[in-house]
All heavy atoms as a GROMACS GRO file, in nm:
protein
  613
    1MET      N    1   9.211 -20.982   9.564
    1MET     CA    2   9.177 -20.996   9.703
    1MET      C    3   9.167 -21.145   9.734
    1MET      O    4   9.120 -21.223   9.654
    1MET     CB    5   9.045 -20.925   9.731
    1MET     CG    6   9.046 -20.854   9.860
    1MET     SD    7   8.896 -20.760   9.901
    1MET     CE    8   8.861 -20.666   9.758
    2ALA      N    9   9.203 -21.186   9.851
    2ALA     CA   10   9.212 -21.326   9.888
    2ALA      C   11   9.079 -21.383   9.936
    2ALA      O   12   9.027 -21.344  10.039
    2ALA     CB   13   9.316 -21.342   9.997
    3ASP      N   14   9.021 -21.471   9.859
    3ASP     CA   15   8.906 -21.554   9.898
    3ASP      C   16   8.798 -21.485   9.981
    3ASP      O   17   8.752 -21.537  10.081
    3ASP     CB   18   8.954 -21.678   9.974
    3ASP     CG   19   9.048 -21.761   9.891
    3ASP    OD1   20   9.035 -21.759   9.768
    3ASP    OD2   21   9.134 -21.829   9.949
    4VAL      N   22   8.757 -21.366   9.942
    4VAL     CA   23   8.651 -21.296  10.012
    4VAL      C   24   8.519 -21.362   9.977
    4VAL      O   25   8.489 -21.380   9.859
    4VAL     CB   26   8.643 -21.148   9.970
    4VAL    CG1   27   8.530 -21.077  10.042
    4VAL    CG2   28   8.774 -21.079   9.996
    5PRO      N   29   8.438 -21.403  10.077
    5PRO     CA   30   8.306 -21.456  10.044
    5PRO      C   31   8.227 -21.351   9.966
    5PRO      O   32   8.225 -21.234  10.002
    5PRO     CB   33   8.242 -21.481  10.181
    5PRO     CG   34   8.357 -21.488  10.277
    5PRO     CD   35   8.464 -21.399  10.219
    6GLN      N   36   8.167 -21.392   9.857
    6GLN     CA   37   8.094 -21.299   9.770
    6GLN      C   38   7.946 -21.297   9.805
    6GLN      O   39   7.889 -21.400   9.841
    6GLN     CB   40   8.113 -21.338   9.624
    6GLN     CG   41   8.255 -21.323   9.577
    6GLN     CD   42   8.309 -21.183   9.596
    6GLN    OE1   43   8.246 -21.085   9.559
    6GLN    NE2   44   8.428 -21.172   9.656
    7PRO      N   45   7.884 -21.179   9.794
    7PRO     CA   46   7.741 -21.170   9.822
    7PRO      C   47   7.662 -21.251   9.721
    7PRO      O   48   7.690 -21.251   9.603
    7PRO     CB   49   7.709 -21.021   9.809
    7PRO     CG   50   7.820 -20.965   9.728
    7PRO     CD   51   7.939 -21.053   9.750
    8ASP      N   52   7.564 -21.327   9.771
    8ASP     CA   53   7.482 -21.407   9.682
    8ASP      C   54   7.336 -21.401   9.725
    8ASP      O   55   7.259 -21.493   9.704
    8ASP     CB   56   7.530 -21.551   9.678
    8ASP     CG   57   7.529 -21.617   9.816
    8ASP    OD1   58   7.493 -21.550   9.914
    8ASP    OD2   59   7.563 -21.736   9.824
    9GLY      N   60   7.300 -21.291   9.791
    9GLY     CA   61   7.163 -21.278   9.840
    9GLY      C   62   7.152 -21.339   9.979
    9GLY      O   63   7.247 -21.387  10.037
   10GLY      N   64   7.032 -21.337  10.032
   10GLY     CA   65   7.010 -21.393  10.165
   10GLY      C   66   7.093 -21.320  10.268
   10GLY      O   67   7.106 -21.199  10.266
   11ASP      N   68   7.153 -21.396  10.358
   11ASP     CA   69   7.233 -21.338  10.465
   11ASP      C   70   7.382 -21.349  10.432
   11ASP      O   71   7.460 -21.400  10.511
   11ASP     CB   72   7.200 -21.405  10.597
   11ASP     CG   73   7.257 -21.331  10.717
   11ASP    OD1   74   7.291 -21.212  10.702
   11ASP    OD2   75   7.268 -21.392  10.824
   12ALA      N   76   7.421 -21.304  10.314
   12ALA     CA   77   7.561 -21.312  10.272
   12ALA      C   78   7.649 -21.212  10.344
   12ALA      O   79   7.771 -21.224  10.341
   12ALA     CB   80   7.571 -21.291  10.122
   13LEU      N   81   7.590 -21.113  10.408
   13LEU     CA   82   7.668 -21.009  10.474
   13LEU      C   83   7.744 -21.065  10.595
   13LEU      O   84   7.860 -21.031  10.616
   13LEU     CB   85   7.577 -20.894  10.516
   13LEU     CG   86   7.645 -20.768  10.567
   13LEU    CD1   87   7.738 -20.709  10.460
   13LEU    CD2   88   7.541 -20.665  10.606
   14ALA      N   89   7.682 -21.150  10.672
   14ALA     CA   90   7.745 -21.202  10.795
   14ALA      C   91   7.878 -21.273  10.769
   14ALA      O   92   7.977 -21.242  10.836
   14ALA     CB   93   7.648 -21.293  10.870
   15PRO      N   94   7.887 -21.366  10.673
   15PRO     CA   95   8.017 -21.431  10.653
   15PRO      C   96   8.122 -21.334  10.598
   15PRO      O   97   8.241 -21.346  10.631
   15PRO     CB   98   7.989 -21.542  10.552
   15PRO     CG   99   7.850 -21.528  10.507
   15PRO     CD  100   7.781 -21.430  10.596
   16ARG      N  101   8.080 -21.236  10.521
   16ARG     CA  102   8.176 -21.137  10.469
   16ARG      C  103   8.227 -21.048  10.582
   16ARG      O  104   8.345 -21.013  10.585
   16ARG     CB  105   8.112 -21.053  10.361
   16ARG     CG  106   8.082 -21.133  10.234
   16ARG     CD  107   8.033 -21.045  10.122
   16ARG     NE  108   8.149 -20.976  10.064
   16ARG     CZ  109   8.146 -20.850  10.023
   16ARG    NH1  110   8.037 -20.777  10.031
   16ARG    NH2  111   8.254 -20.795   9.972
   17LEU      N  112   8.138 -21.011  10.676
   17LEU     CA  113   8.182 -20.931  10.791
   17LEU      C  114   8.280 -21.010  10.877
   17LEU      O  115   8.381 -20.956  10.922
   17LEU     CB  116   8.061 -20.887  10.875
   17LEU     CG  117   7.976 -20.776  10.816
   17LEU    CD1  118   7.846 -20.762  10.894
   17LEU    CD2  119   8.052 -20.644  10.813
   18ALA      N  120   8.251 -21.138  10.898
   18ALA     CA  121   8.340 -21.223  10.978
   18ALA      C  122   8.476 -21.236  10.910
   18ALA      O  123   8.581 -21.228  10.976
   18ALA     CB  124   8.277 -21.360  10.999
   19TRP      N  125   8.475 -21.253  10.778
   19TRP     CA  126   8.601 -21.265  10.705
   19TRP      C  127   8.679 -21.135  10.715
   19TRP      O  128   8.801 -21.136  10.736
   19TRP     CB  129   8.574 -21.300  10.558
   19TRP     CG  130   8.700 -21.325  10.483
   19TRP    CD1  131   8.767 -21.443  10.470
   19TRP    CD2  132   8.778 -21.228  10.412
   19TRP    NE1  133   8.880 -21.426  10.395
   19TRP    CE2  134   8.889 -21.294  10.357
   19TRP    CE3  135   8.763 -21.092  10.388
   19TRP    CZ2  136   8.986 -21.229  10.283
   19TRP    CZ3  137   8.860 -21.027  10.312
   19TRP    CH2  138   8.970 -21.095  10.261
   20ALA      N  139   8.611 -21.022  10.700
   20ALA     CA  140   8.677 -20.891  10.706
   20ALA      C  141   8.738 -20.867  10.844
   20ALA      O  142   8.851 -20.817  10.855
   20ALA     CB  143   8.577 -20.780  10.672
   21ARG      N  144   8.666 -20.904  10.948
   21ARG     CA  145   8.718 -20.889  11.084
   21ARG      C  146   8.844 -20.973  11.103
   21ARG      O  147   8.945 -20.926  11.156
   21ARG     CB  148   8.612 -20.929  11.188
   21ARG     CG  149   8.661 -20.909  11.331
   21ARG     CD  150   8.580 -20.990  11.432
   21ARG     NE  151   8.570 -21.130  11.401
   21ARG     CZ  152   8.668 -21.221  11.420
   21ARG    NH1  153   8.786 -21.184  11.466
   21ARG    NH2  154   8.650 -21.347  11.390
   22ALA      N  155   8.840 -21.097  11.055
   22ALA     CA  156   8.956 -21.184  11.068
   22ALA      C  157   9.074 -21.131  10.986
   22ALA      O  158   9.189 -21.135  11.032
   22ALA     CB  159   8.920 -21.326  11.023
   23ARG      N  160   9.046 -21.080  10.868
   23ARG     CA  161   9.151 -21.026  10.780
   23ARG      C  162   9.219 -20.906  10.847
   23ARG      O  163   9.341 -20.894  10.844
   23ARG     CB  164   9.090 -20.984  10.646
   23ARG     CG  165   9.188 -20.931  10.547
   23ARG     CD  166   9.257 -21.041  10.472
   23ARG     NE  167   9.338 -20.983  10.364
   23ARG     CZ  168   9.469 -20.998  10.356
   23ARG    NH1  169   9.535 -21.071  10.443
   23ARG    NH2  170   9.536 -20.944  10.257
   24LEU      N  171   9.140 -20.819  10.908
   24LEU     CA  172   9.197 -20.704  10.978
   24LEU      C  173   9.280 -20.751  11.098
   24LEU      O  174   9.391 -20.702  11.122
   24LEU     CB  175   9.088 -20.608  11.024
   24LEU     CG  176   9.131 -20.487  11.106
   24LEU    CD1  177   9.233 -20.402  11.030
   24LEU    CD2  178   9.011 -20.404  11.145
   25ALA      N  179   9.228 -20.848  11.172
   25ALA     CA  180   9.296 -20.895  11.293
   25ALA      C  181   9.432 -20.958  11.263
   25ALA      O  182   9.524 -20.950  11.345
   25ALA     CB  183   9.206 -20.994  11.366
   26GLU      N  184   9.446 -21.019  11.147
   26GLU     CA  185   9.571 -21.089  11.117
   26GLU      C  186   9.682 -20.996  11.067
   26GLU      O  187   9.796 -21.039  11.052
   26GLU     CB  188   9.546 -21.200  11.015
   26GLU     CG  189   9.516 -21.153  10.875
   26GLU     CD  190   9.474 -21.264  10.781
   26GLU    OE1  191   9.445 -21.374  10.826
   26GLU    OE2  192   9.469 -21.237  10.660
   27GLN      N  193   9.649 -20.870  11.045
   27GLN     CA  194   9.749 -20.776  10.991
   27GLN      C  195   9.829 -20.711  11.103
   27GLN      O  196   9.776 -20.675  11.206
   27GLN     CB  197   9.679 -20.667  10.908
   27GLN     CG  198   9.602 -20.720  10.790
   27GLN     CD  199   9.687 -20.806  10.699
   27GLN    OE1  200   9.798 -20.771  10.662
   27GLN    NE2  201   9.634 -20.922  10.663
   28ASP      N  202   9.958 -20.694  11.078
   28ASP     CA  203  10.047 -20.622  11.170
   28ASP      C  204  10.058 -20.480  11.116
   28ASP      O  205  10.138 -20.454  11.026
   28ASP     CB  206  10.183 -20.691  11.175
   28ASP     CG  207  10.279 -20.621  11.269
   28ASP    OD1  208  10.232 -20.553  11.362
   28ASP    OD2  209  10.401 -20.634  11.249
   29LEU      N  210   9.974 -20.391  11.169
   29LEU     CA  211   9.965 -20.255  11.117
   29LEU      C  212  10.004 -20.154  11.224
   29LEU      O  213   9.988 -20.180  11.343
   29LEU     CB  214   9.820 -20.225  11.073
   29LEU     CG  215   9.763 -20.316  10.965
   29LEU    CD1  216   9.614 -20.288  10.947
   29LEU    CD2  217   9.838 -20.296  10.835
   30PRO      N  218  10.052 -20.038  11.180
   30PRO     CA  219  10.078 -19.931  11.278
   30PRO      C  220   9.949 -19.895  11.351
   30PRO      O  221   9.839 -19.904  11.296
   30PRO     CB  222  10.126 -19.815  11.190
   30PRO     CG  223  10.173 -19.878  11.062
   30PRO     CD  224  10.089 -20.000  11.044
   31THR      N  225   9.963 -19.852  11.474
   31THR     CA  226   9.849 -19.825  11.561
   31THR      C  227   9.747 -19.731  11.499
   31THR      O  228   9.627 -19.757  11.502
   31THR     CB  229   9.898 -19.769  11.695
   31THR    OG1  230   9.990 -19.862  11.753
   31THR    CG2  231   9.783 -19.745  11.790
   32GLU      N  232   9.795 -19.620  11.441
   32GLU     CA  233   9.700 -19.521  11.388
   32GLU      C  234   9.624 -19.574  11.266
   32GLU      O  235   9.506 -19.544  11.250
   32GLU     CB  236   9.770 -19.388  11.355
   32GLU     CG  237   9.885 -19.396  11.260
   32GLU     CD  238  10.018 -19.440  11.321
   32GLU    OE1  239  10.030 -19.452  11.444
   32GLU    OE2  240  10.112 -19.464  11.244
   33ILE      N  241   9.690 -19.654  11.183
   33ILE     CA  242   9.622 -19.711  11.067
   33ILE      C  243   9.522 -19.817  11.111
   33ILE      O  244   9.409 -19.822  11.062
   33ILE     CB  245   9.724 -19.769  10.966
   33ILE    CG1  246   9.806 -19.655  10.907
   33ILE    CG2  247   9.655 -19.850  10.858
   33ILE    CD1  248   9.922 -19.700  10.821
   34ARG      N  249   9.561 -19.901  11.206
   34ARG     CA  250   9.471 -20.003  11.259
   34ARG      C  251   9.347 -19.937  11.321
   34ARG      O  252   9.234 -19.978  11.298
   34ARG     CB  253   9.539 -20.091  11.364
   34ARG     CG  254   9.443 -20.193  11.429
   34ARG     CD  255   9.513 -20.288  11.521
   34ARG     NE  256   9.610 -20.370  11.453
   34ARG     CZ  257   9.580 -20.474  11.376
   34ARG    NH1  258   9.454 -20.508  11.359
   34ARG    NH2  259   9.673 -20.544  11.317
   35ALA      N  260   9.367 -19.831  11.397
   35ALA     CA  261   9.254 -19.762  11.462
   35ALA      C  262   9.158 -19.705  11.358
   35ALA      O  263   9.036 -19.716  11.372
   35ALA     CB  264   9.306 -19.652  11.554
   36ARG      N  265   9.212 -19.645  11.252
   36ARG     CA  266   9.127 -19.590  11.146
   36ARG      C  267   9.046 -19.699  11.078
   36ARG      O  268   8.926 -19.686  11.057
   36ARG     CB  269   9.212 -19.516  11.042
   36ARG     CG  270   9.130 -19.457  10.928
   36ARG     CD  271   9.215 -19.385  10.827
   36ARG     NE  272   9.322 -19.462  10.769
   36ARG     CZ  273   9.309 -19.549  10.669
   36ARG    NH1  274   9.190 -19.572  10.616
   36ARG    NH2  275   9.414 -19.613  10.621
   37LEU      N  276   9.111 -19.811  11.047
   37LEU     CA  277   9.040 -19.922  10.983
   37LEU      C  278   8.937 -19.985  11.076
   37LEU      O  279   8.829 -20.023  11.033
   37LEU     CB  280   9.140 -20.026  10.933
   37LEU     CG  281   9.222 -19.984  10.811
   37LEU    CD1  282   9.336 -20.083  10.788
   37LEU    CD2  283   9.134 -19.972  10.688
   38GLN      N  284   8.970 -19.995  11.204
   38GLN     CA  285   8.873 -20.049  11.300
   38GLN      C  286   8.751 -19.960  11.310
   38GLN      O  287   8.638 -20.010  11.317
   38GLN     CB  288   8.939 -20.068  11.437
   38GLN     CG  289   9.032 -20.186  11.441
   38GLN     CD  290   9.109 -20.197  11.571
   38GLN    OE1  291   9.142 -20.097  11.636
   38GLN    NE2  292   9.140 -20.319  11.610
   39ARG      N  293   8.771 -19.829  11.311
   39ARG     CA  294   8.656 -19.737  11.314
   39ARG      C  295   8.570 -19.752  11.189
   39ARG      O  296   8.447 -19.754  11.196
   39ARG     CB  297   8.703 -19.592  11.330
   39ARG     CG  298   8.750 -19.558  11.470
   39ARG     CD  299   8.771 -19.408  11.488
   39ARG     NE  300   8.864 -19.351  11.392
   39ARG     CZ  301   8.997 -19.344  11.410
   39ARG    NH1  302   9.051 -19.390  11.521
   39ARG    NH2  303   9.074 -19.290  11.318
   40GLN      N  304   8.635 -19.767  11.074
   40GLN     CA  305   8.561 -19.786  10.950
   40GLN      C  306   8.483 -19.917  10.954
   40GLN      O  307   8.366 -19.923  10.913
   40GLN     CB  308   8.656 -19.784  10.830
   40GLN     CG  309   8.584 -19.792  10.696
   40GLN     CD  310   8.679 -19.784  10.578
   40GLN    OE1  311   8.800 -19.770  10.593
   40GLN    NE2  312   8.623 -19.793  10.459
   41PHE      N  313   8.544 -20.022  11.006
   41PHE     CA  314   8.476 -20.151  11.015
   41PHE      C  315   8.358 -20.144  11.111
   41PHE      O  316   8.250 -20.197  11.083
   41PHE     CB  317   8.575 -20.261  11.059
   41PHE     CG  318   8.511 -20.397  11.067
   41PHE    CD1  319   8.471 -20.462  10.952
   41PHE    CD2  320   8.492 -20.459  11.188
   41PHE    CE1  321   8.410 -20.587  10.958
   41PHE    CE2  322   8.432 -20.583  11.196
   41PHE     CZ  323   8.392 -20.647  11.080
   42ILE      N  324   8.375 -20.076  11.223
   42ILE     CA  325   8.265 -20.060  11.319
   42ILE      C  326   8.149 -19.985  11.253
   42ILE      O  327   8.032 -20.019  11.274
   42ILE     CB  328   8.314 -19.990  11.446
   42ILE    CG1  329   8.405 -20.084  11.525
   42ILE    CG2  330   8.197 -19.942  11.533
   42ILE    CD1  331   8.483 -20.018  11.636
   43ALA      N  332   8.180 -19.884  11.174
   43ALA     CA  333   8.075 -19.810  11.104
   43ALA      C  334   7.998 -19.901  11.008
   43ALA      O  335   7.875 -19.891  10.997
   43ALA     CB  336   8.134 -19.691  11.028
   44VAL      N  337   8.068 -19.989  10.940
   44VAL     CA  338   8.002 -20.086  10.851
   44VAL      C  339   7.909 -20.175  10.932
   44VAL      O  340   7.792 -20.196  10.896
   44VAL     CB  341   8.106 -20.171  10.774
   44VAL    CG1  342   8.037 -20.285  10.698
   44VAL    CG2  343   8.187 -20.085  10.680
   45CYS      N  344   7.960 -20.227  11.043
   45CYS     CA  345   7.878 -20.316  11.128
   45CYS      C  346   7.757 -20.242  11.183
   45CYS      O  347   7.646 -20.298  11.185
   45CYS     CB  348   7.962 -20.372  11.243
   45CYS     SG  349   8.092 -20.484  11.188
   46ASP      N  350   7.777 -20.120  11.229
   46ASP     CA  351   7.666 -20.042  11.282
   46ASP      C  352   7.559 -20.017  11.177
   46ASP      O  353   7.440 -20.022  11.205
   46ASP     CB  354   7.715 -19.909  11.340
   46ASP     CG  355   7.787 -19.925  11.472
   46ASP    OD1  356   7.780 -20.035  11.532
   46ASP    OD2  357   7.851 -19.828  11.516
   47SER      N  358   7.601 -19.993  11.053
   47SER     CA  359   7.503 -19.968  10.947
   47SER      C  360   7.420 -20.093  10.919
   47SER      O  361   7.305 -20.082  10.878
   47SER     CB  362   7.572 -19.920  10.819
   47SER     OG  363   7.641 -20.026  10.755
   48ALA      N  364   7.477 -20.209  10.942
   48ALA     CA  365   7.404 -20.334  10.920
   48ALA      C  366   7.304 -20.363  11.032
   48ALA      O  367   7.209 -20.438  11.012
   48ALA     CB  368   7.502 -20.450  10.906
   49LYS      N  369   7.326 -20.304  11.149
   49LYS     CA  370   7.240 -20.330  11.265
   49LYS      C  371   7.116 -20.242  11.271
   49LYS      O  372   7.025 -20.270  11.348
   49LYS     CB  373   7.319 -20.310  11.393
   49LYS     CG  374   7.430 -20.408  11.414
   49LYS     CD  375   7.504 -20.371  11.542
   49LYS     CE  376   7.633 -20.446  11.556
   49LYS     NZ  377   7.707 -20.402  11.674
   50VAL      N  378   7.114 -20.137  11.191
   50VAL     CA  379   7.002 -20.044  11.193
   50VAL      C  380   6.874 -20.117  11.149
   50VAL      O  381   6.877 -20.191  11.050
   50VAL     CB  382   7.031 -19.924  11.099
   50VAL    CG1  383   6.911 -19.833  11.087
   50VAL    CG2  384   7.151 -19.849  11.148
   51PRO      N  385   6.763 -20.094  11.220
   51PRO     CA  386   6.638 -20.156  11.174
   51PRO      C  387   6.611 -20.116  11.028
   51PRO      O  388   6.631 -20.001  10.989
   51PRO     CB  389   6.533 -20.099  11.267
   51PRO     CG  390   6.609 -20.059  11.390
   51PRO     CD  391   6.745 -20.016  11.341
   52ALA      N  392   6.569 -20.210  10.950
   52ALA     CA  393   6.541 -20.190  10.807
   52ALA      C  394   6.665 -20.144  10.730
   52ALA      O  395   6.657 -20.062  10.640
   52ALA     CB  396   6.426 -20.091  10.787
   53ALA      N  397   6.781 -20.198  10.769
   53ALA     CA  398   6.906 -20.163  10.702
   53ALA      C  399   6.900 -20.204  10.556
   53ALA      O  400   6.845 -20.308  10.521
   53ALA     CB  401   7.023 -20.232  10.772
   54ASP      N  402   6.958 -20.121  10.472
   54ASP     CA  403   6.967 -20.149  10.329
   54ASP      C  404   7.086 -20.241  10.306
   54ASP      O  405   7.202 -20.199  10.316
   54ASP     CB  406   6.983 -20.017  10.253
   54ASP     CG  407   6.994 -20.034  10.104
   54ASP    OD1  408   6.996 -20.149  10.055
   54ASP    OD2  409   7.000 -19.930  10.034
   55THR      N  410   7.058 -20.367  10.276
   55THR     CA  411   7.164 -20.466  10.259
   55THR      C  412   7.261 -20.428  10.147
   55THR      O  413   7.382 -20.446  10.160
   55THR     CB  414   7.103 -20.606  10.231
   55THR    OG1  415   7.012 -20.636  10.336
   55THR    CG2  416   7.209 -20.712  10.226
   56THR      N  417   7.208 -20.374  10.040
   56THR     CA  418   7.293 -20.334   9.928
   56THR      C  419   7.390 -20.224   9.971
   56THR      O  420   7.510 -20.228   9.938
   56THR     CB  421   7.208 -20.286   9.810
   56THR    OG1  422   7.117 -20.391   9.775
   56THR    CG2  423   7.293 -20.251   9.691
   57ALA      N  424   7.341 -20.128  10.047
   57ALA     CA  425   7.428 -20.021  10.096
   57ALA      C  426   7.532 -20.077  10.192
   57ALA      O  427   7.649 -20.035  10.189
   57ALA     CB  428   7.346 -19.912  10.163
   58CYS      N  429   7.494 -20.171  10.276
   58CYS     CA  430   7.589 -20.233  10.369
   58CYS      C  431   7.697 -20.308  10.292
   58CYS      O  432   7.815 -20.302  10.329
   58CYS     CB  433   7.517 -20.327  10.465
   58CYS     SG  434   7.405 -20.244  10.579
   59GLN      N  435   7.658 -20.378  10.185
   59GLN     CA  436   7.756 -20.449  10.103
   59GLN      C  437   7.854 -20.350  10.040
   59GLN      O  438   7.974 -20.376  10.036
   59GLN     CB  439   7.685 -20.530   9.992
   59GLN     CG  440   7.602 -20.644  10.041
   59GLN     CD  441   7.683 -20.767  10.085
   59GLN    OE1  442   7.806 -20.766  10.088
   59GLN    NE2  443   7.612 -20.872  10.122
   60ARG      N  444   7.804 -20.236   9.993
   60ARG     CA  445   7.891 -20.134   9.934
   60ARG      C  446   7.988 -20.078  10.039
   60ARG      O  447   8.106 -20.056  10.010
   60ARG     CB  448   7.810 -20.019   9.874
   60ARG     CG  449   7.753 -20.048   9.738
   60ARG     CD  450   7.702 -19.921   9.670
   60ARG     NE  451   7.617 -19.840   9.754
   60ARG     CZ  452   7.484 -19.848   9.758
   60ARG    NH1  453   7.420 -19.935   9.684
   60ARG    NH2  454   7.415 -19.768   9.838
   61ARG      N  455   7.938 -20.054  10.158
   61ARG     CA  456   8.026 -20.004  10.266
   61ARG      C  457   8.133 -20.107  10.298
   61ARG      O  458   8.249 -20.072  10.320
   61ARG     CB  459   7.944 -19.972  10.390
   61ARG     CG  460   7.862 -19.847  10.378
   61ARG     CD  461   7.792 -19.816  10.510
   61ARG     NE  462   7.712 -19.698  10.496
   61ARG     CZ  463   7.579 -19.696  10.486
   61ARG    NH1  464   7.511 -19.809  10.488
   61ARG    NH2  465   7.515 -19.583  10.473
   62LEU      N  466   8.092 -20.233  10.303
   62LEU     CA  467   8.189 -20.339  10.331
   62LEU      C  468   8.291 -20.350  10.219
   62LEU      O  469   8.410 -20.366  10.244
   62LEU     CB  470   8.117 -20.473  10.352
   62LEU     CG  471   8.207 -20.593  10.384
   62LEU    CD1  472   8.296 -20.565  10.505
   62LEU    CD2  473   8.121 -20.717  10.407
   63ASP      N  474   8.246 -20.338  10.095
   63ASP     CA  475   8.340 -20.338   9.981
   63ASP      C  476   8.441 -20.225   9.993
   63ASP      O  477   8.560 -20.243   9.966
   63ASP     CB  478   8.264 -20.326   9.849
   63ASP     CG  479   8.184 -20.451   9.813
   63ASP    OD1  480   8.213 -20.559   9.870
   63ASP    OD2  481   8.093 -20.439   9.729
   64GLY      N  482   8.394 -20.108  10.035
   64GLY     CA  483   8.483 -19.994  10.055
   64GLY      C  484   8.586 -20.020  10.164
   64GLY      O  485   8.704 -19.988  10.150
   65PHE      N  486   8.540 -20.079  10.274
   65PHE     CA  487   8.632 -20.114  10.383
   65PHE      C  488   8.736 -20.214  10.334
   65PHE      O  489   8.856 -20.197  10.360
   65PHE     CB  490   8.556 -20.172  10.503
   65PHE     CG  491   8.648 -20.238  10.601
   65PHE    CD1  492   8.725 -20.163  10.686
   65PHE    CD2  493   8.662 -20.376  10.605
   65PHE    CE1  494   8.815 -20.223  10.775
   65PHE    CE2  495   8.751 -20.437  10.692
   65PHE     CZ  496   8.827 -20.360  10.777
   66LEU      N  497   8.691 -20.319  10.265
   66LEU     CA  498   8.785 -20.420  10.217
   66LEU      C  499   8.886 -20.362  10.118
   66LEU      O  500   9.004 -20.398  10.121
   66LEU     CB  501   8.709 -20.537  10.154
   66LEU     CG  502   8.631 -20.624  10.253
   66LEU    CD1  503   8.543 -20.723  10.178
   66LEU    CD2  504   8.725 -20.696  10.349
   67ALA      N  505   8.842 -20.270  10.034
   67ALA     CA  506   8.934 -20.205   9.941
   67ALA      C  507   9.038 -20.124  10.018
   67ALA      O  508   9.157 -20.127   9.984
   67ALA     CB  509   8.857 -20.116   9.844
   68ALA      N  510   8.994 -20.051  10.120
   68ALA     CA  511   9.088 -19.973  10.202
   68ALA      C  512   9.187 -20.064  10.273
   68ALA      O  513   9.308 -20.036  10.277
   68ALA     CB  514   9.011 -19.888  10.302
   69LEU      N  515   9.138 -20.174  10.328
   69LEU     CA  516   9.224 -20.269  10.398
   69LEU      C  517   9.326 -20.329  10.302
   69LEU      O  518   9.445 -20.334  10.332
   69LEU     CB  519   9.140 -20.378  10.464
   69LEU     CG  520   9.217 -20.491  10.532
   69LEU    CD1  521   9.308 -20.438  10.642
   69LEU    CD2  522   9.120 -20.595  10.588
   70GLU      N  523   9.280 -20.374  10.187
   70GLU     CA  524   9.372 -20.435  10.090
   70GLU      C  525   9.474 -20.334  10.038
   70GLU      O  526   9.588 -20.370  10.012
   70GLU     CB  527   9.294 -20.499   9.976
   70GLU     CG  528   9.212 -20.620  10.020
   70GLU     CD  529   9.292 -20.728  10.094
   70GLU    OE1  530   9.408 -20.756  10.055
   70GLU    OE2  531   9.240 -20.784  10.191
   71SER      N  532   9.434 -20.208  10.027
   71SER     CA  533   9.527 -20.104   9.985
   71SER      C  534   9.639 -20.087  10.088
   71SER      O  535   9.757 -20.078  10.053
   71SER     CB  536   9.452 -19.972   9.966
   71SER     OG  537   9.542 -19.868   9.937
   72VAL      N  538   9.601 -20.085  10.214
   72VAL     CA  539   9.700 -20.072  10.321
   72VAL      C  540   9.792 -20.194  10.322
   72VAL      O  541   9.915 -20.181  10.336
   72VAL     CB  542   9.630 -20.055  10.457
   72VAL    CG1  543   9.727 -20.072  10.572
   72VAL    CG2  544   9.562 -19.920  10.465
   73VAL      N  545   9.736 -20.312  10.306
   73VAL     CA  546   9.815 -20.435  10.307
   73VAL      C  547   9.912 -20.434  10.188
   73VAL      O  548  10.030 -20.470  10.203
   73VAL     CB  549   9.723 -20.560  10.303
   73VAL    CG1  550   9.804 -20.687  10.278
   73VAL    CG2  551   9.646 -20.571  10.434
   74ALA      N  552   9.864 -20.392  10.072
   74ALA     CA  553   9.951 -20.387   9.953
   74ALA      C  554  10.065 -20.287   9.972
   74ALA      O  555  10.180 -20.316   9.935
   74ALA     CB  556   9.868 -20.350   9.830
   75LYS      N  557  10.035 -20.172  10.028
   75LYS     CA  558  10.140 -20.072  10.053
   75LYS      C  559  10.242 -20.125  10.153
   75LYS      O  560  10.362 -20.107  10.136
   75LYS     CB  561  10.079 -19.942  10.107
   75LYS     CG  562  10.010 -19.861  10.000
   75LYS     CD  563   9.949 -19.737  10.059
   75LYS     CE  564   9.868 -19.663   9.954
   75LYS     NZ  565   9.799 -19.548  10.012
   76LYS      N  566  10.193 -20.193  10.257
   76LYS     CA  567  10.280 -20.248  10.357
   76LYS      C  568  10.371 -20.354  10.295
   76LYS      O  569  10.490 -20.357  10.324
   76LYS     CB  570  10.197 -20.311  10.470
   76LYS     CG  571  10.277 -20.367  10.581
   76LYS     CD  572  10.187 -20.428  10.686
   76LYS     CE  573  10.260 -20.538  10.755
   76LYS     NZ  574  10.186 -20.655  10.779
   77SER      N  575  10.318 -20.437  10.208
   77SER     CA  576  10.397 -20.539  10.140
   77SER      C  577  10.501 -20.475  10.050
   77SER      O  578  10.613 -20.523  10.039
   77SER     CB  579  10.306 -20.631  10.057
   77SER     OG  580  10.220 -20.702  10.142
   78GLY      N  581  10.462 -20.365   9.985
   78GLY     CA  582  10.554 -20.295   9.897
   78GLY      C  583  10.672 -20.235   9.971
   78GLY      O  584  10.783 -20.227   9.918
   79TYR      N  585  10.650 -20.193  10.094
   79TYR     CA  586  10.757 -20.133  10.172
   79TYR      C  587  10.861 -20.237  10.212
   79TYR      O  588  10.977 -20.206  10.229
   79TYR     CB  589  10.704 -20.068  10.300
   79TYR     CG  590  10.618 -19.947  10.274
   79TYR    CD1  591  10.507 -19.922  10.353
   79TYR    CD2  592  10.647 -19.857  10.173
   79TYR    CE1  593  10.427 -19.810  10.330
   79TYR    CE2  594  10.568 -19.746  10.150
   79TYR     CZ  595  10.458 -19.724  10.229
   79TYR     OH  596  10.381 -19.614  10.208
   80LYS      N  597  10.820 -20.361  10.227
   80LYS     CA  598  10.911 -20.466  10.272
   80LYS      C  599  11.003 -20.512  10.161
   80LYS      O  600  11.110 -20.564  10.186
   80LYS     CB  601  10.833 -20.587  10.324
   80LYS     CG  602  10.768 -20.561  10.457
   80LYS     CD  603  10.703 -20.687  10.508
   80LYS     CE  604  10.644 -20.666  10.646
   80LYS     NZ  605  10.581 -20.786  10.699
   81ASN      N  606  10.962 -20.498  10.036
   81ASN     CA  607  11.042 -20.551   9.924
   81ASN      C  608  11.151 -20.456   9.882
   81ASN      O  609  11.151 -20.344   9.883
   81ASN     CB  610  10.952 -20.583   9.806
   81ASN     CG  611  10.862 -20.701   9.836
   81ASN    OD1  612  10.897 -20.784   9.916
   81ASN    ND2  613  10.748 -20.704   9.771
   0.00000   0.00000   0.00000
């Protein structure tokens, strides 16, 4: 995965969310795949906004989103070659 900010305690979630948003935005994806990933990303963000949110759980959700995004990007790259 390309230069994803790694969690190191404190407020490490915010820069990772910003990076993930930018990574999704830069991809040229089919509409239905982009919509699914955007919904997943919104769910991650919403889970972080809940009062007394579990940061560890939010990090896991974000890791899942990033894995899904990178999987789609890898498949897309594979189709071009």
